[in-house]
ZADREN-950448 format. One record per residue (C-alpha): x, y, z; residue in one letter. Coordinates in nm, 3 decimals, decimal comma. Each point is the difference from the previous one (the first is absolute). Layout:
N
<<X; Y; Z>; 'A'>
...
This chain:
110
<<-0,757; -1,013; 0,483>; 'X'>
<<0,349; 0,154; -0,013>; 'X'>
<<0,311; -0,209; -0,050>; 'X'>
<<0,354; 0,129; -0,004>; 'X'>
<<0,337; -0,118; -0,118>; 'X'>
<<0,319; 0,177; 0,100>; 'X'>
<<0,292; -0,020; -0,240>; 'X'>
<<0,298; 0,191; 0,138>; 'X'>
<<-0,110; 0,364; 0,036>; 'X'>
<<-0,316; -0,051; -0,208>; 'X'>
<<-0,343; -0,111; 0,118>; 'X'>
<<-0,259; -0,142; -0,237>; 'X'>
<<-0,348; 0,062; 0,135>; 'X'>
<<-0,264; -0,215; -0,167>; 'X'>
<<-0,343; 0,135; 0,079>; 'X'>
<<-0,234; -0,291; -0,055>; 'X'>
<<-0,342; 0,166; 0,032>; 'X'>
<<-0,167; 0,340; 0,015>; 'X'>
<<0,100; 0,199; 0,307>; 'X'>
<<-0,293; 0,144; 0,189>; 'X'>
<<-0,026; 0,153; 0,346>; 'X'>
<<-0,075; -0,339; 0,156>; 'X'>
<<0,332; -0,152; -0,108>; 'X'>
<<0,237; 0,298; -0,038>; 'X'>
<<0,166; -0,087; 0,333>; 'X'>
<<0,159; -0,306; -0,162>; 'X'>
<<0,171; 0,221; -0,258>; 'X'>
<<0,110; 0,240; 0,273>; 'X'>
<<0,159; -0,281; 0,204>; 'X'>
<<0,192; -0,131; -0,304>; 'X'>
<<0,124; 0,345; -0,104>; 'X'>
<<0,108; 0,090; 0,354>; 'X'>
<<0,196; -0,325; 0,028>; 'X'>
<<0,171; 0,062; -0,334>; 'X'>
<<0,084; 0,363; 0,081>; 'X'>
<<0,139; -0,100; 0,342>; 'X'>
<<0,223; -0,254; -0,175>; 'X'>
<<0,177; 0,283; -0,186>; 'X'>
<<-0,127; -0,087; -0,346>; 'X'>
<<0,072; 0,270; -0,260>; 'X'>
<<-0,192; -0,116; -0,308>; 'X'>
<<-0,364; -0,101; -0,026>; 'X'>
<<-0,176; -0,183; -0,283>; 'X'>
<<-0,379; -0,002; 0,035>; 'X'>
<<-0,162; -0,275; -0,208>; 'X'>
<<-0,365; 0,092; -0,055>; 'X'>
<<-0,093; -0,275; -0,247>; 'X'>
<<-0,298; -0,122; 0,204>; 'X'>
<<-0,168; 0,325; 0,098>; 'X'>
<<-0,218; 0,277; -0,141>; 'X'>
<<-0,063; 0,211; 0,309>; 'X'>
<<0,157; 0,124; 0,322>; 'X'>
<<-0,132; 0,229; 0,271>; 'X'>
<<0,143; 0,340; 0,088>; 'X'>
<<0,174; -0,143; 0,308>; 'X'>
<<0,196; -0,238; -0,223>; 'X'>
<<0,096; 0,291; -0,227>; 'X'>
<<0,130; 0,183; 0,307>; 'X'>
<<0,213; -0,299; 0,102>; 'X'>
<<0,149; -0,024; -0,347>; 'X'>
<<0,066; 0,376; -0,005>; 'X'>
<<0,191; -0,035; 0,328>; 'X'>
<<0,204; -0,282; -0,152>; 'X'>
<<0,081; 0,218; -0,302>; 'X'>
<<0,122; 0,279; 0,226>; 'X'>
<<0,217; -0,225; 0,216>; 'X'>
<<0,150; -0,181; -0,298>; 'X'>
<<0,076; 0,330; -0,174>; 'X'>
<<0,169; 0,142; 0,310>; 'X'>
<<0,230; -0,305; 0,009>; 'X'>
<<0,080; 0,015; -0,372>; 'X'>
<<-0,213; -0,303; -0,085>; 'X'>
<<-0,237; -0,067; -0,287>; 'X'>
<<-0,366; -0,094; -0,007>; 'X'>
<<-0,170; -0,182; -0,287>; 'X'>
<<-0,367; -0,073; -0,062>; 'X'>
<<-0,058; -0,291; -0,234>; 'X'>
<<-0,282; -0,202; -0,153>; 'X'>
<<-0,246; 0,289; 0,025>; 'X'>
<<-0,361; -0,056; -0,110>; 'X'>
<<-0,171; 0,279; -0,191>; 'X'>
<<-0,209; 0,087; 0,308>; 'X'>
<<0,305; 0,023; 0,224>; 'X'>
<<0,188; 0,200; -0,262>; 'X'>
<<-0,288; 0,249; -0,002>; 'X'>
<<0,007; 0,022; 0,381>; 'X'>
<<0,376; 0,060; 0,005>; 'X'>
<<-0,028; 0,259; -0,277>; 'X'>
<<-0,275; 0,185; 0,188>; 'X'>
<<0,210; 0,005; 0,318>; 'X'>
<<0,313; 0,100; -0,197>; 'X'>
<<0,196; -0,302; 0,126>; 'X'>
<<0,110; -0,081; -0,354>; 'X'>
<<0,187; 0,332; -0,020>; 'X'>
<<0,232; -0,104; 0,285>; 'X'>
<<0,029; -0,378; -0,025>; 'X'>
<<0,153; -0,231; -0,257>; 'X'>
<<-0,217; -0,253; -0,180>; 'X'>
<<0,086; -0,334; -0,153>; 'X'>
<<-0,185; -0,265; -0,197>; 'X'>
<<0,075; -0,265; 0,262>; 'X'>
<<0,222; -0,083; 0,298>; 'X'>
<<0,288; -0,128; -0,214>; 'X'>
<<0,017; 0,328; -0,194>; 'X'>
<<-0,008; 0,203; 0,322>; 'X'>
<<0,278; -0,207; 0,157>; 'X'>
<<0,217; 0,031; -0,309>; 'X'>
<<-0,048; 0,379; 0,004>; 'X'>
<<0,100; 0,023; 0,366>; 'X'>
<<0,326; -0,191; -0,040>; 'X'>
């Protein structure tokens, strides 16, 4: 459901299906592991999803805060129109960077 790749101080988080309350704990475990590893930059790849629950939004908000405090960057990429609307409504897109895909996000971080 959630796969991660760590490249130096950057984590790529590939979310492979919609995050609902029944599976949000998997995302939480992955994000906690990454944060504990001292990662500064986060790239969230949303190419396979259209929806996420409020608990998932809270986890991502926490990641944004921690990354920002450490001087890191966060990118959202491969956003569907439904997810873009959700992130606009929650004002995430006013505080996070967006990219067309993972490669563009990684090139912007370096």
